[in-house]
C-alpha positions, 0 to 999 in steps of 0.5 A: 733150449728145453722142451717137453713132448705131449703126443704130437705137440711140443712145448719149447722154451728158448733161452737168452741168446738163442736165435728163434728161426735157427733154433726151431729149424734145428729142433725140427731136424732133431725131432724129425718134424717135416710138417707143423704149426708154430706159435709163440711169445716171449722177448727179444733184443735184436730182430730182423723182419721183412716185408715182401713187395709183390710188384717188385718180387723182393723182400725189404728187411729192417733190423730192430734192437732194444727191449722188444716183447714178442706179442705173437710168433706164428708160422709153419714147418714144411720142406723144400728140396728135401730140407726143413723149411721154417716160415715165421712171422712175428709181431713185436712191441717196443718200449713205447708200445709201438707195434712192428711186424712182418716176416721173421729173418732172425730174432735173438731171445733176451728173457725167454721164448715160449713156443708151441710146435704142433707136429703134423703127420705127413710132408708138404714141399715148397716150390718157387713160384716165378709169377709171385716170386716166393717159395709157395706150399706145393699141395699138388705132390 
């Protein structure tokens, strides 16, 4: 990983073999980012993405392998129980130009990952919501 800072914005380049979610989490910890916005593009060769079924309160995930273009990576950085919490969604295109996407569990960079992180001053926690079954942003704190 290489990066350059411009005020509260970071331009990050992930290298071949780096895992996106873990890399962003480690970066946020290193830079002290507790709240932020994440956007990116690039290419991966292995990814696990999920879909949350509200009626079942459960994520269903599937792994994909091969040449996959990252058409869009978007999400945020917050905190839960005092730790950095990364929430990302990804849209991928395969070699037949079919799109797949969902909640990003993990993805491994193949060619490059170009990510912009916009750090926001402040903190927002997450709290598990029993009714929905997800860790939601807690804006009441």
